[in-house]
N, C-alpha and C positions, 0 to 999 in steps of 0.2 A: 530235806529228801524229800526228790521227786513225785508226783502222785506216775501210778503203771495208768495203762487204759485202760483199762478193767475199772478204776479210781474211775478213771473219765466217763465211761460210760453209764456208770452206778448212780455219777451227780447227775446227768443229764438225762435220767430217764422221764422226767415228767414231757420234757423236748420230743424224746423221741417215742412216747407214747402220742404226743399231738400229731407227729407225723403218722406215724401207721392207722391213725383212726383220720386223717384225712384220706389217705391210701383205701379204708376198707369203707367210707362216704363214693367213691370210686373217683378222685383228684387223681392227675394226674402225676408219676413223680417228682418231676423239675418242678409244676406250679404247687407242690404239696408240699416241698425241698424248699420255695423260695419264699413261701409265709412263713414257715416257723425258723427260717434262720431271720427274716425280717420280723416277726415275735423276739424272738431271740435278742436281736442286738437294738431294737428299741427296750429291750428290759436293761438292757447294758445303759444305755444312754440317757435313762426318764429314772430309771431307779425302782421300776419295775416290774412282779414277774408275769408279762404279759401273757408267755406261754398258761401259764398255769389258769390264770382269769378266764381265759376263754374258752379251755379243754373240756368243760363242763358244760358246755355252750356248744358243742359241735354232736347231735344228733341225729341230724339230719341230712341229707342231700342238700338239702337248698341252705342249710348252713354252711356243709362244706365250700359249697360255688358259689358264696358271698364272699369267702372270707380269701378264699384264691385269688377273686376278682380283685377285692378291694384292696391287696398286695398285689396285686398285677400294675392298679392303679399307681398306687406309690411309687413302684418301682419302675415305670415305663415313662408315666408322663408327668407324676410331680405336682401334678395338679388333676383338675375337672369334679366332677360328684363326689358328695363326704365318702367317706369311703366308713361304714360303719363295723365298731370296736366290738363282738358280741359279746355278753356278758358284762358291759358295762352300765351302770348305773343310768347313765346317762346316754345316746349317740353320741360318739365321740371321734371323729374322723378320725381316723390311724394318721392320716398327713397330719393334722393337728398337733400328732404326738412327736413330729421331727424337732429337731430343734431348728433353732435358725442356723443356718449355713453348713450345716452336715447333709451330706448327699445319702443317702440312705441304698443306695444303691453301691457303692461302696463300701459303708457300712454290711450290708449282706455280701460282698466278696470276703470280708475282713471274715466274715464268721463261717462260711465257706471253705479257705484256706486254712481258717485255723481249728479251732474245735468243733469244728462243723464234718470235717474231715471223716470224724469218728465218731458222730451220730447219727450221719445219714449210707453209713456202709450198713448196707446189708449183712453181708459176711459177717463182718467181727459179733454182731449181736445175736445170730445165729450162732457163733460160736459159743459167745455168752451161755445164751440161752441154758443150749449142751451142758455145759459147761455145771450152771445151777442145777440144773434137772437129773444130772447126775452126783448129785450131793455134796459137789464144793472136791475137797482133795489141792491135790498140787495144778496152780493154775496154765494153762497154753501158755506160753510164749510170746503168744503172740499178744495175751492180755496182760501177763505178768510183765513185756517191756515197756519202760517208764517213757513219759507222754512228755514233749518238750515241748515248752513253753515257746521260745524261738528257735526256730528253727534254723539252719543252717542255710546258706542263700541258695537259689535255686539257679538250674542249670541256666545260658541263655534260651535257647530252646522251650523250656518248663513254662516262661512268660513271656510268650511271644507269639502273633498272631498272625495265622498266612490272607494275605488280603485281595480279593482280585475286585478286575474294573467292568466294568460293558467294553465291549468289543467300541474302539474308534474313542472312546471315552475316560481315558487315561488321567491321573491326579499323580503331581510332584508331589517330592518326599516336602516340600515346607506347608501345600492344603493339609499332608493328612496331617504332619506333625501340630499343624497349628491350629488343625480339630480338635485333637486330643487331647491337646492344651487343653482349650477351653472348656474342654465341659470338664476336666479331670484334676486341671493345674499344671501351674510351673513343676517341670521335672520328674509330669509319668512318665515320658519316652523318652526313651535310654537313644534308638534308633531309629532310622528310617531306610530301609532298601531298598531299589527301585529293579527289573527287572530290565538288565541291558537292552536300549534298544537292538533290537535284529539291523543286518547289515541290509534288509530289503526298505529296512525307513518306517516300520510298522510299530507302531504306536506298544507302550511296554501296557499287558494283560492283569500284573500280579505283581504283588512286592510281601515284603516283610516289616512287620512292625514289633520290636524291640521292648517293651515297657519294662520300667525298675522294679517291675512287682509280679509277681504270680496273683495279688488281691484284683490289681486295674487289667491286666487283662481278663482277669476272670469277671468284672464286673461292666466288662466293653461286650460281651456273652450273654450277662446275666442269666446262666442256667440254661442258653440254647446252644445248641451245636452249628447254627450257622445263623447269621446275622445282617440284614441289611442296613448302611444305613447309607443319609444322602448327604454330602460335602459339597456344599457350592453345588448344588445343583444338579450333580451327578454319582450314579451311584457306587457306592463299595460295597463289595460280600466279606465280611472277616469271621472267623475258624480257629483252632486250635491251630499251631505249627507244629504239624508230624515232618522229621526231616525223612528223606528218600534214604531207604534201604538202601 
């Protein structure tokens, strides 16, 4: 029997509580979400409840700031200064918990595109609170809906990024494909489309990258609306693809 949305929300109460604690201590939503999603992923790969071990030690703004900065280092640079895990018996760099060959960005993207879609959904949690405060009874349809662990394949636009180039410094399909393949592995990119060259002879200024999965597209953005990447010495800006109406 498939679990319901309510079952999943209840199971991940600790994860949600850690996220709300970070928010109450002044962390921004995106960085708080990424930090908790990273801990959730680490819990999967190392077999320990990282979120539960950290939460009791989030007492001050300094604690929250340290955690989100540590998570940022792991997700953005894969190196640098040690990232201390609050509450550990001894200082444990978060980066040291990442298994060899594992990509924390992709792991976080998988969390966000999976159960994280419920854990970080404010509206669903508000609905659950109202239901519980009212004493229970018949579940609202959204909470009673089954949570499917294997979602149906997403439409192309849901796993695509819109990319733009600096004027006069375009990139080719091969350069873009090679950039993402090098960082995310063979087969991560399904196709790359570039603006047709205008009759005036001007260089193309935008394109579209279709990824194999939404989690890979989300991993590139890393929780941001817009990211700037450096491809062969030229800038490329990427954001979620939104088709024209």
